[in-house]
C-alpha positions in Angstrom: 0.0 0.1 0.0 1.2 3.0 -1.1 1.9 5.8 2.0 1.6 9.6 1.6 3.1 12.1 3.9 1.0 14.9 5.4 0.9 17.6 8.0 -1.9 18.0 10.7 -2.1 20.5 13.3 -3.1 19.2 16.7 -3.3 20.6 20.3 0.0 19.7 22.0 -1.6 17.9 25.0 -3.1 15.6 22.2 0.0 15.2 20.3 2.1 14.5 24.0 -0.8 11.5 24.3 -0.1 10.1 21.0 3.6 10.3 21.6 3.0 8.4 25.0 0.8 5.9 23.5 3.0 5.4 20.6 6.1 4.8 23.2 3.7 2.3 25.1 2.9 0.3 22.1 6.3 0.2 20.6 5.1 2.0 17.5 5.4 5.2 15.7 3.5 8.4 16.3 2.5 8.1 12.5 1.5 4.5 12.7 -0.7 5.7 15.8 -2.4 8.4 14.0 -2.9 6.3 10.6 -4.5 3.7 13.1 -7.0 6.5 14.6 -7.8 7.8 11.2 -8.5 4.3 9.8 -10.9 3.4 13.1 -12.5 7.1 12.9 -13.4 6.5 8.8 -14.5 2.6 10.0 -16.8 4.1 12.7 -18.5 6.5 10.1 -18.9 3.8 7.7 -20.6 2.0 10.5 -22.5 4.8 11.5 -24.2 5.2 8.1 -24.7 1.4 7.8 -26.7 1.6 11.1 -28.7 4.6 9.6 -29.7 2.9 6.4 -31.0 -0.3 8.6 -32.8 2.2 10.6 -34.6 3.7 7.8 -35.3 0.3 6.1 -37.1 -1.0 9.3 -38.5 2.3 10.2 -41.5 1.6 7.9 -43.7 -0.2 10.3 -47.1 -1.2 9.2 -50.0 1.2 10.2 -53.4 -0.2 11.7 -54.6 -0.2 8.2 -52.0 -2.5 6.9 -51.9 -4.8 10.1 -55.7 -5.0 9.6 -55.1 -6.1 6.0 -52.3 -8.4 6.4 -54.8 -10.0 9.1 -57.7 -10.4 6.6 -55.4 -11.7 3.9 -53.8 -14.4 6.4 -57.3 -15.3 7.2 -58.3 -15.8 3.6 -55.1 -17.7 2.4 -55.7 -20.1 5.4 -59.5 -20.9 4.2 -57.9 -21.2 0.4 -55.1 -23.7 1.8 -56.7 -25.5 4.8 -57.7 -28.7 3.1 -54.7 -28.8 0.7 -52.1 -30.1 3.5 
């Protein structure tokens, strides 16, 4: 995978925390920032997926649809009752 060098501006306390974490994990600050960015992007994708799933399930049947479904089930049962 190709890597690209970039410059970012962050608050010094966060920079120091990232440096401490990199030292603790025995890796570079660059790797920590890369992992953090990848996790952030994945979390955003997951949130978008969750929103799409919620939107798909948000269309609950109303009372009229529930009544119609009940009536259709009853009629279907009468139609197939003696066939099985």
